[in-house]
C-alpha positions in Angstrom: 86.7 76.4 122.4 88.5 77.6 125.6 90.9 80.5 125.7 93.2 78.3 127.8 93.5 75.9 125.0 95.7 78.3 123.2 98.3 78.7 126.0 101.8 77.7 125.9 105.0 78.5 127.8 107.7 80.5 126.2 111.2 80.9 127.6 111.7 84.7 128.1 115.0 84.5 126.3 113.2 83.7 123.0 111.3 87.0 123.1 113.1 89.1 120.4 114.3 92.4 121.8 115.9 93.3 118.4 115.2 92.5 114.8 117.5 90.3 112.8 120.6 92.1 111.6 119.1 92.3 108.1 115.4 92.2 107.5 115.5 89.1 105.2 118.0 87.1 107.5 115.2 86.0 109.9 114.5 82.3 110.1 111.4 80.8 108.3 109.6 77.8 109.7 107.4 76.2 107.0 104.5 74.2 108.1 102.8 71.9 105.5 99.3 71.5 106.3 98.7 68.4 104.3 100.9 66.1 106.6 102.1 68.5 109.5 105.7 68.2 108.3 108.1 71.1 109.1 111.0 72.7 107.3 113.6 75.0 108.8 114.6 77.7 106.4 115.5 81.3 106.2 113.4 84.1 105.0 115.6 84.4 101.9 114.0 80.9 100.8 110.6 82.4 100.7 110.7 82.8 96.9 111.5 79.2 96.4 108.0 78.4 97.8 106.2 80.7 95.3 105.5 80.3 91.7 104.1 82.2 88.8 100.5 83.1 89.0 100.5 83.4 92.8 99.2 86.4 94.3 101.0 87.9 97.4 98.9 90.3 99.6 100.6 92.8 101.7 99.3 95.1 104.4 100.7 98.5 103.6 99.5 100.4 106.7 102.2 102.7 108.3 102.9 102.8 111.9 102.5 106.2 113.5 104.6 107.5 116.5 101.5 107.0 118.7 102.9 107.0 122.1 103.1 110.5 123.6 104.2 111.9 127.1 102.1 114.5 128.9 102.1 116.6 132.0 99.0 117.4 133.9 98.6 121.1 133.5 97.4 121.6 137.0 99.4 119.1 139.1 102.5 118.5 137.1 101.9 114.7 137.1 103.1 112.6 134.3 100.9 110.8 131.7 101.6 108.3 129.0 99.1 108.5 126.1 98.7 106.0 123.3 96.8 107.5 120.3 94.2 104.6 119.4 91.7 106.1 116.8 91.1 109.4 115.0 87.5 110.8 115.2 88.5 113.9 113.3 91.7 116.2 113.1 92.9 116.7 116.6 90.1 114.6 118.1 91.3 111.1 119.2 90.4 108.3 121.4 93.4 107.3 123.5 94.7 105.0 126.1 96.1 107.0 128.9 98.0 106.0 132.1 97.5 106.6 135.0 93.9 106.7 133.9 92.5 107.6 137.3 94.1 111.1 137.0 92.6 111.8 133.7 89.0 112.6 134.4 86.7 114.6 132.0 88.1 118.2 132.0 91.6 117.4 132.8 94.1 119.5 130.7 97.4 117.9 129.7 100.4 119.6 128.2 102.4 117.4 125.7 106.0 116.9 126.6 109.1 116.9 124.3 111.6 114.0 124.3 113.4 115.9 127.2 110.2 115.7 129.2 109.7 119.4 129.2 106.2 120.9 128.6 105.3 122.3 125.1 102.5 124.5 124.1 100.3 121.8 122.8 97.5 121.1 125.1 95.0 118.2 125.1 91.7 118.1 127.1 89.8 115.1 128.2 86.2 115.5 126.7 84.8 112.1 127.1 85.3 108.6 128.6 83.9 105.4 127.4 83.1 101.9 129.0 86.5 100.4 128.1 88.2 103.3 130.0 89.5 104.9 127.0 89.6 108.7 126.9 88.7 111.2 124.2 91.2 114.0 123.7 90.9 117.2 121.9 94.2 118.7 121.0 95.0 122.4 120.6 98.1 124.3 119.6 98.9 122.2 116.5 97.3 122.0 113.0 97.4 118.2 113.2 98.5 116.0 116.1 99.5 113.4 113.6 102.2 115.8 112.3 103.2 116.7 115.8 103.6 113.0 116.7 106.4 112.7 114.1 108.4 115.1 116.3 107.2 114.4 120.0 105.9 110.8 119.5 107.5 107.5 120.2 107.1 104.4 118.0 104.6 102.3 120.1 106.8 99.2 120.6 104.9 96.3 122.4 105.4 96.1 126.2 107.5 93.0 126.0 110.3 95.0 124.0 112.2 97.2 126.4 114.1 100.2 125.5 116.2 102.7 127.7 115.8 105.3 124.9 112.2 105.1 123.4 113.2 107.7 120.6 115.6 105.5 118.8 115.8 106.2 115.1 116.6 102.5 114.7 113.1 101.4 115.8 111.4 104.1 113.7 113.0 102.3 110.6 112.9 98.6 111.7 109.4 98.7 113.2 108.1 99.7 109.7 107.7 97.8 106.6 109.6 99.0 103.5 106.4 99.2 101.7 104.5 101.2 104.3 102.3 104.1 103.0 99.1 105.3 104.6 99.7 106.1 108.3 97.3 104.8 110.8 98.5 101.8 112.8 99.5 101.6 116.4 101.4 98.4 115.9 103.3 97.0 113.0 101.9 94.4 110.6 104.8 92.4 111.7 104.8 89.7 109.0 105.8 92.4 106.5 108.8 93.4 108.5 111.1 90.7 106.9 110.6 91.9 103.3 113.4 94.0 101.5 113.1 95.6 98.1 115.5 92.9 96.8 113.1 90.1 98.0 110.1 91.8 96.6 111.9 92.3 93.2 112.9 88.6 93.2 109.3 87.5 94.0 107.9 89.7 91.1 110.4 88.3 88.7 109.0 84.9 89.3 105.7 86.0 87.9 104.0 86.5 91.3 101.5 89.3 91.5 102.0 91.6 94.5 99.2 93.7 95.8 98.2 95.6 98.9 95.4 96.1 101.5 95.3 98.4 104.2 94.3 97.5 107.7 95.1 100.1 110.3 96.3 97.8 113.3 94.7 98.8 116.4 93.1 97.2 119.6 91.3 94.5 117.6 94.7 93.0 116.7 96.4 93.0 119.9 93.8 93.4 122.6 94.0 90.4 125.1 91.2 87.7 125.1 89.8 88.0 128.7 86.6 85.8 128.0 87.1 82.1 129.1 85.5 81.0 125.8 86.3 82.3 122.4 82.7 82.8 121.3 82.4 85.3 124.3 85.2 87.5 123.0 84.3 90.9 121.3 86.9 92.3 118.8 87.4 95.9 118.6 86.7 97.4 115.2 89.6 98.3 112.8 89.6 100.4 109.6 90.5 98.8 106.3 90.6 99.7 102.7 90.5 97.4 99.6 91.4 98.9 96.2 89.8 98.1 92.9 93.1 96.7 91.6 93.7 94.3 94.7 90.0 93.1 94.5 90.4 92.4 90.7 93.7 90.6 91.0 92.5 88.3 93.9 89.2 87.6 92.3 90.8 86.6 89.0 93.3 84.3 90.9 90.6 82.6 92.9 88.5 82.0 89.8 91.5 80.5 88.0 92.4 78.3 91.0 95.6 80.1 91.6 97.0 80.7 95.2 96.5 83.7 97.2 99.2 84.0 99.9 98.3 86.5 102.7 101.2 88.2 104.5 100.1 88.6 108.0 96.9 88.1 109.9 95.7 91.6 109.3 95.7 90.9 105.4 93.8 87.7 106.1 91.2 89.6 108.2 90.6 92.2 105.3 90.3 89.6 102.6 88.2 87.2 104.6 86.0 90.0 106.2 85.2 91.4 102.8 84.6 88.0 101.2 82.2 86.9 104.0 80.0 90.0 103.2 80.0 89.3 99.5 79.4 85.7 99.0 83.1 84.8 98.6 84.0 87.6 96.2 86.0 90.8 96.8 84.5 94.1 96.2 86.7 97.3 96.5 85.8 99.8 99.3 86.7 100.9 102.8 85.1 100.0 106.1 85.6 98.6 109.6 85.9 95.0 110.5 85.7 93.1 113.8 86.0 89.7 112.2 87.3 87.1 114.7 88.8 84.2 113.1 89.1 81.0 115.2 88.7 77.2 114.8 86.6 76.0 112.9 86.6 78.6 110.3 86.0 78.2 106.4 88.4 80.4 104.5 87.0 81.8 101.2 90.1 83.7 99.8 93.3 82.8 101.5 95.3 79.6 100.5 98.6 80.2 102.2 99.8 82.4 105.1 103.0 84.1 106.0 103.0 85.2 109.8 105.2 85.6 112.8 105.0 83.7 116.1 102.3 85.1 118.3 101.6 85.6 122.0 99.7 82.7 124.1 96.0 83.1 124.1 96.0 85.9 121.4 93.5 86.2 118.7 96.4 86.0 116.2 97.4 82.5 117.4 93.7 81.6 117.1 93.5 82.8 113.6 96.7 80.9 112.7 95.2 77.7 114.3 92.1 78.1 112.3 94.1 78.4 109.0 96.2 75.3 109.8 93.1 73.2 109.4 90.2 75.1 107.7 86.8 74.1 108.9 88.2 71.9 111.7 89.5 72.3 115.1 92.6 70.2 114.9 94.6 73.1 113.6 95.3 74.1 117.2 97.3 71.0 118.0 99.2 71.3 114.7 100.2 74.9 115.4 101.1 74.4 119.0 103.2 71.4 117.9 105.0 73.7 115.4 105.5 76.2 118.1 107.0 73.5 120.4 109.4 72.7 117.6 110.2 76.3 117.1 111.0 76.6 120.9 113.2 73.7 120.7 115.0 75.2 117.8 115.2 78.5 119.5 113.3 80.6 117.0 112.8 84.2 118.1 109.2 85.1 118.9 106.7 88.0 118.6 107.1 91.3 116.8 110.7 91.4 116.2 111.0 87.6 115.9 111.2 85.0 113.1 108.5 84.1 110.5 106.3 81.1 109.8 105.0 80.0 106.4 101.7 77.8 106.4 101.2 76.0 103.0 
């Protein structure tokens, strides 16, 4: 399939700059795969689509304040640094702008929120083919802890802020169930959940369990290849617990539904299942699974997700899920997106949700 086949035009005014006033007050477009019908609901209606015995799988990765500001120790020039992946304590692969000024050996002083230099220093020690830099940090026991003070929440570029240090975004660009830190973008489908909604879902007899996928470049890197089969995904780290593997395996054997919250949860479940003849085995690892039509799903039977960018791997995964094993899911999803645009749903990270049954 061609990348251009997953394009659509979105009015800029529908790109959500702020989340809903309350997490669970976002809208919920429900797409029924059996006949392509659509219902317009709110997220508070989600429990009504669930039943006892269902399993709801959430990605509990926590977003880190991964965007740092730096100053060239020699010239005083400004840098913007995005932590991408940790090699070891104080040893990270990063994206840095402007990259041409960050050659091997360049020394950078991290800046505080007032853009003043601090005593924390980073040295460029390596570059890779993708243009990413490897930094070694000095002057702090752990740059992750320092980022909690100096760093900014890495909001996507389509969300604009005059003040990137807003406490509001630190709260709302994080799920209420986030635990292990490691993501550089939120698993956005989980942003709609409140403790009250989670409690209500549990009261129905739905089992809730977690996977961890630390969201990185594999999730949001653009597809530059003309055809999908030529696109190479970046690896992302995941962890699947014994408890989650057991709960999901039991549900599948009993013919009960497994509802994945977010494309990242789907990728963990289907990646592990693909390597183990359709069963889940607990463990941690790295995945670069790229799900696009046609794809046969072994685990997931329903999907809660947000509305995604044109030509993104996320939209391709959703299209695959709309018609497993076929290619017609693309038309079904793009038709649902067209309906969402007509109804003025809010798109992308801070936008509304979509449930595919």
